[in-house]
Every structure is written in C-alpha cells, then in structure tokens.
FITORVO-749211 format. One line per field, with one value per residue: residue number from 0; x, y, z of N, C-alpha, C in turn; residue in three letters. Coordinates in nm, 2 decimals, always signed. Each point is the difference from the previous one (the first is absolute). Layout:
<rs>
n	c(NUM | ...)
neast	c(X | ...)
nnorth	c(Y | ...)
nup	c(Z | ...)
caeast	c(X | ...)
canorth	c(Y | ...)
caup	c(Z | ...)
ceast	c(X | ...)
cnorth	c(Y | ...)
cup	c(Z | ...)
res	c(ALA | ...)
</rs>
This chain:
<rs>
n	c(0 | 1 | 2 | 3 | 4 | 5 | 6 | 7 | 8 | 9 | 10 | 11 | 12 | 13 | 14 | 15 | 16 | 17 | 18 | 19 | 20 | 21 | 22 | 23 | 24 | 25 | 26 | 27 | 28 | 29 | 30 | 31 | 32 | 33 | 34 | 35 | 36 | 37 | 38 | 39 | 40 | 41 | 42 | 43 | 44 | 45 | 46 | 47 | 48 | 49 | 50 | 51 | 52 | 53 | 54 | 55 | 56 | 57 | 58 | 59 | 60 | 61 | 62 | 63 | 64 | 65 | 66 | 67 | 68 | 69 | 70 | 71 | 72 | 73 | 74 | 75 | 76 | 77 | 78 | 79 | 80 | 81 | 82 | 83 | 84 | 85 | 86 | 87 | 88 | 89 | 90 | 91 | 92 | 93 | 94 | 95 | 96 | 97 | 98 | 99 | 100 | 101 | 102 | 103 | 104 | 105 | 106 | 107 | 108 | 109 | 110 | 111 | 112 | 113 | 114 | 115 | 116 | 117 | 118 | 119 | 120 | 121 | 122 | 123 | 124 | 125 | 126 | 127 | 128 | 129 | 130 | 131 | 132 | 133 | 134 | 135 | 136 | 137 | 138 | 139 | 140 | 141 | 142 | 143 | 144 | 145 | 146 | 147 | 148 | 149 | 150 | 151 | 152)
neast	c(+0.10 | +0.11 | +0.07 | -0.13 | +0.00 | +0.10 | -0.06 | -0.12 | +0.08 | +0.11 | -0.14 | -0.05 | +0.12 | +0.01 | -0.16 | +0.04 | +0.12 | -0.03 | -0.06 | +0.10 | +0.01 | -0.08 | -0.04 | +0.13 | -0.01 | -0.13 | +0.03 | +0.09 | -0.08 | -0.06 | +0.09 | +0.04 | -0.08 | -0.03 | +0.15 | -0.04 | -0.12 | +0.03 | +0.10 | -0.07 | -0.07 | +0.09 | +0.01 | -0.12 | +0.07 | -0.09 | +0.12 | -0.02 | -0.02 | +0.05 | -0.05 | -0.05 | +0.05 | +0.09 | -0.06 | +0.08 | -0.13 | +0.12 | +0.03 | -0.08 | -0.08 | -0.05 | -0.13 | +0.13 | +0.05 | -0.07 | -0.03 | +0.01 | +0.05 | -0.06 | +0.08 | -0.09 | +0.03 | -0.12 | +0.11 | -0.09 | -0.06 | -0.03 | -0.12 | +0.07 | +0.00 | +0.02 | +0.04 | +0.14 | -0.02 | +0.09 | -0.07 | +0.14 | -0.07 | -0.08 | +0.12 | -0.01 | -0.05 | -0.01 | -0.01 | -0.09 | +0.04 | -0.11 | -0.03 | +0.02 | +0.10 | -0.02 | +0.05 | +0.08 | -0.13 | +0.04 | +0.07 | -0.08 | +0.10 | -0.09 | +0.12 | -0.08 | +0.11 | -0.04 | +0.00 | -0.05 | +0.08 | +0.09 | +0.09 | +0.04 | -0.06 | -0.01 | -0.09 | -0.09 | -0.05 | -0.08 | +0.00 | -0.13 | +0.00 | -0.01 | +0.09 | +0.10 | +0.04 | -0.03 | +0.01 | -0.01 | +0.09 | -0.05 | +0.06 | -0.05 | +0.07 | +0.05 | +0.01 | -0.09 | -0.01 | +0.06 | -0.13 | -0.03 | +0.07 | -0.12 | +0.09 | -0.13 | -0.01)
nnorth	c(-0.10 | -0.01 | -0.10 | -0.04 | +0.07 | -0.05 | -0.12 | +0.03 | +0.07 | -0.10 | -0.05 | +0.00 | +0.01 | -0.10 | +0.01 | +0.09 | -0.09 | -0.06 | +0.00 | +0.04 | -0.13 | -0.03 | +0.03 | -0.03 | -0.11 | +0.00 | +0.06 | -0.08 | -0.10 | +0.04 | -0.01 | -0.10 | -0.06 | +0.05 | -0.04 | -0.11 | -0.03 | +0.03 | -0.05 | -0.09 | -0.01 | +0.01 | -0.09 | -0.01 | +0.03 | +0.07 | +0.11 | +0.06 | +0.08 | +0.10 | +0.14 | +0.06 | -0.04 | +0.15 | +0.10 | +0.07 | +0.03 | -0.03 | +0.19 | -0.03 | +0.10 | +0.08 | -0.09 | -0.06 | -0.01 | -0.09 | +0.01 | -0.17 | -0.09 | -0.13 | +0.02 | -0.08 | -0.10 | -0.04 | -0.05 | -0.05 | -0.11 | -0.04 | +0.08 | +0.16 | -0.04 | +0.15 | -0.09 | +0.06 | +0.13 | -0.02 | +0.11 | +0.03 | +0.11 | +0.06 | +0.06 | -0.12 | +0.02 | -0.14 | +0.02 | -0.08 | -0.09 | -0.02 | +0.04 | -0.12 | +0.01 | +0.00 | -0.12 | +0.05 | -0.05 | +0.13 | +0.05 | +0.06 | -0.02 | +0.08 | +0.06 | +0.00 | +0.08 | +0.02 | +0.10 | -0.06 | -0.12 | +0.10 | +0.01 | -0.08 | -0.09 | -0.14 | +0.00 | -0.10 | -0.03 | -0.07 | -0.07 | -0.01 | -0.13 | -0.05 | +0.12 | -0.03 | +0.16 | -0.05 | +0.06 | +0.12 | +0.03 | +0.12 | +0.04 | +0.07 | +0.10 | +0.07 | +0.12 | +0.02 | +0.09 | +0.09 | -0.01 | +0.12 | +0.04 | +0.06 | +0.08 | +0.02 | +0.14)
nup	c(+0.01 | +0.10 | -0.12 | +0.01 | +0.11 | +0.02 | -0.11 | +0.09 | +0.07 | -0.02 | +0.01 | +0.10 | +0.10 | -0.08 | -0.01 | +0.12 | -0.03 | -0.03 | +0.08 | +0.11 | -0.08 | -0.01 | +0.11 | +0.05 | -0.06 | +0.03 | +0.11 | +0.02 | -0.05 | +0.07 | +0.09 | -0.04 | -0.04 | +0.14 | +0.02 | -0.06 | +0.02 | +0.11 | -0.02 | -0.06 | +0.12 | +0.09 | -0.15 | +0.04 | +0.15 | +0.03 | -0.04 | +0.10 | -0.10 | +0.12 | -0.08 | +0.06 | +0.12 | -0.02 | +0.10 | -0.05 | +0.10 | +0.08 | -0.05 | +0.11 | -0.03 | +0.14 | +0.03 | -0.05 | -0.13 | +0.07 | -0.14 | -0.05 | -0.09 | +0.03 | -0.10 | -0.07 | -0.10 | -0.06 | +0.03 | +0.05 | -0.01 | +0.19 | +0.03 | +0.01 | +0.10 | +0.03 | +0.11 | +0.01 | +0.02 | +0.11 | +0.06 | +0.08 | -0.04 | +0.09 | +0.02 | -0.06 | -0.14 | +0.05 | -0.11 | -0.04 | -0.11 | -0.03 | -0.11 | -0.03 | +0.02 | -0.15 | -0.07 | +0.07 | +0.06 | +0.01 | +0.10 | +0.08 | +0.09 | +0.03 | +0.03 | +0.08 | +0.03 | +0.13 | -0.08 | +0.14 | -0.05 | +0.07 | -0.07 | +0.04 | -0.12 | +0.03 | -0.14 | +0.06 | -0.12 | +0.02 | -0.13 | +0.05 | -0.07 | -0.09 | -0.02 | -0.09 | -0.01 | +0.07 | +0.08 | -0.05 | +0.04 | +0.00 | -0.01 | +0.09 | -0.05 | +0.12 | +0.01 | +0.09 | -0.05 | +0.07 | +0.03 | -0.11 | +0.11 | +0.01 | +0.00 | +0.06 | -0.08)
caeast	c(-0.09 | +0.09 | +0.08 | -0.15 | -0.05 | +0.15 | -0.02 | -0.15 | +0.06 | +0.12 | -0.03 | -0.11 | +0.13 | +0.05 | -0.08 | +0.02 | +0.14 | -0.06 | -0.10 | +0.07 | +0.13 | -0.11 | -0.03 | +0.13 | +0.00 | -0.10 | +0.02 | +0.13 | -0.03 | -0.10 | +0.05 | +0.12 | -0.11 | -0.04 | +0.11 | +0.02 | -0.08 | +0.05 | +0.12 | -0.05 | -0.11 | +0.07 | +0.07 | -0.13 | -0.06 | +0.03 | +0.06 | +0.01 | +0.17 | +0.00 | +0.13 | +0.08 | -0.05 | +0.02 | +0.03 | +0.11 | -0.04 | +0.04 | -0.09 | -0.19 | -0.04 | -0.10 | -0.09 | +0.02 | -0.06 | +0.03 | -0.06 | +0.09 | -0.03 | +0.09 | -0.04 | +0.05 | -0.04 | -0.02 | +0.09 | -0.05 | -0.06 | -0.17 | -0.06 | +0.04 | -0.09 | +0.04 | -0.11 | +0.01 | +0.12 | +0.00 | +0.10 | +0.03 | -0.07 | -0.14 | +0.04 | +0.01 | -0.13 | +0.05 | -0.15 | +0.05 | -0.11 | -0.09 | -0.02 | +0.12 | +0.12 | +0.01 | +0.15 | +0.09 | -0.09 | +0.05 | -0.07 | +0.09 | -0.04 | +0.04 | -0.01 | +0.02 | +0.06 | -0.03 | +0.10 | -0.08 | +0.06 | +0.10 | +0.13 | +0.06 | -0.07 | +0.01 | -0.12 | +0.02 | -0.10 | +0.02 | -0.03 | -0.05 | -0.05 | -0.05 | +0.16 | +0.09 | +0.08 | -0.15 | -0.02 | +0.08 | +0.04 | +0.03 | +0.03 | +0.01 | +0.12 | -0.02 | +0.03 | -0.09 | +0.05 | -0.04 | -0.04 | +0.08 | -0.09 | -0.02 | -0.05 | -0.08 | +0.02)
canorth	c(+0.12 | +0.16 | -0.01 | +0.06 | +0.13 | +0.07 | +0.03 | +0.07 | +0.11 | +0.00 | +0.01 | +0.15 | +0.10 | +0.01 | +0.03 | +0.11 | +0.03 | +0.00 | +0.15 | +0.11 | -0.02 | +0.00 | +0.13 | +0.06 | -0.02 | +0.11 | +0.11 | +0.04 | +0.00 | +0.12 | +0.11 | -0.01 | +0.05 | +0.13 | +0.05 | +0.01 | +0.14 | +0.10 | +0.02 | +0.06 | +0.10 | +0.12 | +0.09 | +0.09 | +0.09 | +0.14 | +0.03 | +0.19 | +0.11 | +0.11 | +0.06 | +0.05 | -0.01 | +0.09 | +0.13 | +0.13 | +0.14 | +0.11 | +0.05 | +0.07 | +0.11 | -0.07 | -0.01 | +0.03 | -0.09 | -0.14 | -0.17 | -0.04 | -0.08 | -0.13 | -0.10 | -0.18 | -0.11 | -0.16 | -0.10 | -0.13 | -0.06 | +0.03 | +0.08 | +0.04 | +0.08 | +0.03 | -0.04 | +0.09 | +0.03 | +0.03 | +0.08 | -0.01 | +0.08 | +0.08 | +0.14 | -0.02 | -0.05 | -0.06 | -0.06 | -0.12 | +0.00 | -0.08 | -0.14 | -0.08 | +0.07 | -0.10 | -0.06 | +0.11 | +0.18 | +0.06 | +0.02 | +0.14 | +0.04 | +0.14 | +0.03 | +0.18 | +0.02 | +0.14 | +0.12 | +0.13 | -0.01 | +0.07 | -0.10 | -0.11 | -0.09 | -0.11 | -0.04 | -0.12 | -0.09 | -0.16 | -0.03 | -0.13 | -0.02 | -0.12 | -0.03 | -0.10 | +0.07 | +0.05 | +0.14 | +0.10 | +0.14 | +0.11 | +0.13 | +0.14 | +0.09 | +0.14 | +0.09 | +0.10 | +0.13 | +0.10 | +0.11 | +0.14 | +0.13 | +0.16 | +0.11 | +0.11 | +0.09)
caup	c(-0.01 | +0.03 | -0.10 | -0.12 | +0.06 | -0.08 | -0.10 | -0.02 | +0.05 | -0.09 | -0.15 | +0.04 | -0.04 | -0.08 | -0.05 | +0.03 | -0.07 | -0.15 | -0.02 | +0.04 | -0.08 | -0.12 | +0.05 | -0.03 | -0.12 | -0.05 | +0.05 | -0.07 | -0.17 | +0.02 | +0.03 | -0.10 | -0.11 | +0.02 | -0.01 | -0.18 | -0.04 | +0.04 | -0.05 | -0.12 | -0.02 | +0.04 | -0.08 | -0.05 | +0.06 | -0.04 | +0.05 | +0.01 | +0.01 | +0.01 | -0.07 | +0.15 | +0.11 | +0.09 | -0.04 | +0.10 | -0.02 | +0.03 | +0.10 | -0.04 | +0.08 | +0.07 | -0.07 | -0.13 | -0.05 | +0.06 | -0.09 | -0.07 | -0.08 | -0.02 | -0.10 | -0.01 | -0.05 | +0.02 | -0.09 | -0.02 | -0.13 | +0.02 | +0.04 | +0.15 | +0.12 | +0.14 | +0.13 | +0.14 | +0.02 | +0.15 | +0.02 | +0.11 | +0.10 | -0.07 | -0.08 | -0.15 | -0.01 | -0.21 | -0.09 | -0.12 | -0.10 | +0.08 | -0.13 | -0.06 | -0.11 | -0.08 | -0.08 | -0.09 | +0.03 | +0.08 | +0.10 | +0.09 | +0.13 | +0.05 | +0.15 | +0.05 | +0.15 | +0.05 | +0.00 | +0.09 | +0.13 | +0.01 | +0.05 | -0.07 | -0.01 | -0.07 | +0.05 | -0.08 | -0.04 | -0.01 | -0.13 | -0.02 | -0.10 | -0.04 | -0.07 | +0.09 | +0.12 | +0.10 | -0.02 | -0.08 | +0.09 | -0.07 | +0.11 | -0.05 | +0.09 | -0.04 | +0.07 | -0.03 | +0.04 | +0.10 | -0.07 | +0.03 | +0.08 | -0.06 | +0.09 | -0.02 | +0.10)
ceast	c(+0.07 | +0.06 | -0.12 | +0.01 | +0.15 | +0.00 | -0.06 | +0.09 | +0.09 | -0.10 | -0.03 | +0.12 | +0.03 | -0.09 | +0.01 | +0.11 | -0.07 | -0.06 | +0.05 | +0.13 | -0.09 | -0.02 | +0.10 | +0.03 | -0.08 | +0.05 | +0.13 | -0.04 | -0.07 | +0.10 | +0.10 | -0.08 | -0.04 | +0.15 | +0.04 | -0.10 | +0.02 | +0.11 | -0.03 | -0.08 | +0.10 | +0.08 | -0.09 | -0.10 | +0.10 | +0.14 | +0.04 | +0.16 | -0.04 | +0.13 | +0.09 | -0.10 | +0.02 | -0.06 | +0.02 | -0.07 | +0.11 | -0.03 | -0.15 | -0.02 | -0.09 | -0.11 | +0.01 | -0.06 | +0.12 | +0.01 | +0.13 | -0.08 | +0.10 | -0.09 | +0.04 | -0.05 | +0.00 | +0.09 | -0.03 | -0.10 | -0.15 | -0.01 | +0.06 | -0.13 | +0.05 | -0.14 | -0.03 | +0.13 | -0.02 | +0.15 | +0.07 | -0.07 | -0.11 | +0.07 | +0.03 | -0.09 | +0.02 | -0.13 | +0.09 | -0.11 | -0.06 | -0.01 | +0.14 | +0.07 | +0.02 | +0.14 | +0.06 | -0.02 | +0.04 | -0.15 | +0.06 | -0.09 | +0.01 | -0.01 | +0.00 | +0.03 | -0.09 | +0.10 | -0.02 | +0.10 | +0.14 | +0.15 | +0.04 | -0.05 | +0.05 | -0.08 | +0.00 | -0.12 | +0.01 | -0.12 | -0.03 | -0.06 | +0.01 | +0.13 | +0.11 | +0.06 | -0.11 | +0.05 | +0.11 | +0.04 | +0.00 | +0.07 | +0.00 | +0.07 | -0.04 | -0.01 | -0.15 | +0.08 | -0.12 | -0.09 | +0.02 | -0.07 | -0.03 | -0.03 | -0.07 | +0.00 | -0.15)
cnorth	c(+0.11 | +0.00 | +0.07 | +0.13 | +0.08 | +0.01 | +0.10 | +0.13 | +0.04 | +0.04 | +0.18 | +0.08 | -0.01 | +0.06 | +0.16 | +0.07 | +0.00 | +0.13 | +0.08 | +0.04 | +0.08 | +0.19 | +0.12 | +0.01 | +0.11 | +0.12 | +0.03 | +0.06 | +0.14 | +0.14 | -0.01 | +0.10 | +0.15 | +0.09 | +0.03 | +0.10 | +0.13 | +0.05 | +0.03 | +0.16 | +0.14 | +0.09 | +0.06 | +0.09 | +0.17 | +0.03 | +0.19 | +0.02 | +0.11 | +0.07 | +0.02 | -0.04 | +0.03 | +0.15 | +0.11 | +0.13 | +0.12 | +0.06 | +0.04 | +0.11 | -0.06 | +0.03 | +0.01 | -0.18 | -0.15 | -0.08 | +0.03 | -0.13 | -0.12 | -0.06 | -0.13 | -0.06 | -0.13 | -0.04 | -0.13 | -0.07 | +0.03 | +0.15 | +0.01 | +0.05 | +0.04 | -0.01 | +0.13 | +0.11 | +0.12 | +0.09 | -0.01 | +0.05 | +0.09 | +0.10 | -0.01 | -0.09 | -0.03 | -0.02 | -0.08 | -0.03 | -0.15 | -0.13 | -0.04 | +0.06 | -0.14 | +0.01 | +0.13 | +0.16 | +0.06 | +0.07 | +0.13 | -0.02 | +0.11 | +0.02 | +0.14 | +0.01 | +0.12 | +0.06 | +0.10 | -0.08 | +0.01 | -0.09 | -0.12 | -0.11 | -0.10 | -0.15 | -0.15 | -0.01 | -0.13 | -0.02 | -0.19 | -0.04 | -0.14 | -0.09 | -0.10 | +0.07 | +0.08 | +0.03 | +0.06 | +0.13 | +0.09 | +0.14 | +0.14 | +0.07 | +0.15 | +0.10 | +0.11 | +0.14 | +0.04 | +0.14 | +0.13 | +0.03 | +0.15 | +0.09 | +0.10 | +0.11 | +0.09)
cup	c(-0.02 | -0.14 | -0.10 | +0.05 | -0.04 | -0.14 | -0.04 | +0.03 | -0.13 | -0.16 | -0.01 | -0.04 | -0.16 | -0.09 | +0.03 | -0.06 | -0.18 | -0.03 | +0.01 | -0.12 | -0.15 | +0.00 | -0.01 | -0.19 | -0.09 | +0.04 | -0.08 | -0.16 | -0.02 | +0.00 | -0.11 | -0.14 | -0.01 | -0.01 | -0.15 | -0.05 | +0.05 | -0.07 | -0.17 | -0.02 | -0.03 | -0.11 | -0.09 | +0.08 | -0.02 | +0.05 | +0.01 | +0.00 | +0.01 | -0.07 | +0.17 | +0.10 | +0.12 | -0.09 | +0.10 | -0.06 | +0.02 | +0.12 | -0.08 | +0.06 | +0.06 | -0.07 | -0.17 | -0.06 | +0.02 | -0.09 | -0.04 | -0.08 | -0.01 | -0.15 | +0.02 | -0.10 | +0.02 | -0.09 | +0.02 | -0.09 | +0.03 | +0.04 | +0.15 | +0.07 | +0.10 | +0.07 | +0.10 | -0.02 | +0.10 | +0.03 | +0.12 | +0.11 | -0.09 | -0.05 | -0.13 | -0.03 | -0.18 | -0.06 | -0.11 | -0.09 | +0.09 | -0.12 | -0.02 | -0.12 | -0.05 | -0.04 | -0.05 | +0.04 | +0.13 | +0.13 | +0.07 | +0.16 | +0.04 | +0.18 | +0.03 | +0.15 | +0.05 | +0.05 | +0.09 | +0.15 | -0.05 | +0.00 | -0.12 | -0.01 | -0.07 | +0.04 | -0.13 | -0.07 | -0.05 | -0.08 | +0.02 | -0.14 | -0.05 | -0.05 | +0.05 | +0.11 | +0.09 | +0.13 | -0.04 | +0.11 | -0.09 | +0.11 | -0.04 | +0.11 | -0.01 | +0.12 | -0.01 | +0.11 | +0.10 | -0.09 | +0.02 | +0.08 | -0.05 | +0.14 | -0.05 | +0.12 | +0.00)
res	c(UNK | UNK | UNK | UNK | UNK | UNK | UNK | UNK | UNK | UNK | UNK | UNK | UNK | UNK | UNK | UNK | UNK | UNK | UNK | UNK | UNK | UNK | UNK | UNK | UNK | UNK | UNK | UNK | UNK | UNK | UNK | UNK | UNK | UNK | UNK | UNK | UNK | UNK | UNK | UNK | UNK | UNK | UNK | UNK | UNK | UNK | UNK | UNK | UNK | UNK | UNK | UNK | UNK | UNK | UNK | UNK | UNK | UNK | UNK | UNK | UNK | UNK | UNK | UNK | UNK | UNK | UNK | UNK | UNK | UNK | UNK | UNK | UNK | UNK | UNK | UNK | UNK | UNK | UNK | UNK | UNK | UNK | UNK | UNK | UNK | UNK | UNK | UNK | UNK | UNK | UNK | UNK | UNK | UNK | UNK | UNK | UNK | UNK | UNK | UNK | UNK | UNK | UNK | UNK | UNK | UNK | UNK | UNK | UNK | UNK | UNK | UNK | UNK | UNK | UNK | UNK | UNK | UNK | UNK | UNK | UNK | UNK | UNK | UNK | UNK | UNK | UNK | UNK | UNK | UNK | UNK | UNK | UNK | UNK | UNK | UNK | UNK | UNK | UNK | UNK | UNK | UNK | UNK | UNK | UNK | UNK | UNK | UNK | UNK | UNK | UNK | UNK | UNK)
</rs>
C-alpha cells in the first residue's frame, strides 16, 4: 500500500513539473516573438530633428518680446505626434502643433518667456512625442534688464 501511495505522489509531482515546463516554454516563446516584432517596428517610427535645441535671448528689455521659435522636422517614416510640451516653470509658456507632422514635414514650437521677471534666466522645455528620441530637451537663456525709471517734476 505504501508503494502505491508513493507512486501516486511521484506521478502528481511529475505532472506538475511537466506543466511548469510547458508554461515556461510558452512564456519564453511569447516574449521572444514580442521582442522581434518590437525591433522590426522601430525602423518605421517617427524621428524628430531640431535645427537648434537652445536659444539665447541675450539681454531683453523689461516687458519686452520674450518669444522664440524652435523649428523641427519629422525625419522618420510615420507621422510624428507631439503628445506634450512642458516648461520647467510657469514663467515659460510653450505652444506646439497638435496635429500629426507627416514624413519630411516641418513644425514649430513657440516659447514665450515672461519678461516681467528681472534678471538672468535659464529654462528648459521638454518635448514628448512618439519619436525614437523622446523626450527632447530645449533650453532658453537670457537676461531681463531693469526697467528705466523716469523722474517727473
């Protein structure tokens, strides 16, 4: 009787081992196929290319024009979509195209800095997209001069 129980237990353990082995084979196969598909798809995804990724305003007058543009091009095969463009603080406001940028087409991100803040500044803007290189960091620098004071008599 003891040998019969031992054979049943060994049989149960063997079934669990076989099922576990089959599960591992299927899981490994699924992961390997996903990696191949992902690697195959990367050649077709969009690519964003910026003419410049930094802009130096130099010295700007108080309450002057703190606007600059960053021009870019989709050098990839598929349409480029900018999903978000975020400035490092509330004193910098970016605007960007919301529609997809087709292959070999250009777009512009406009950045406005609040020139009512006196002094030197360095701000970053992060561009999130469906491109291979995402996010891309843009940078603006400059100095806002003190306003001229006039004396009235």
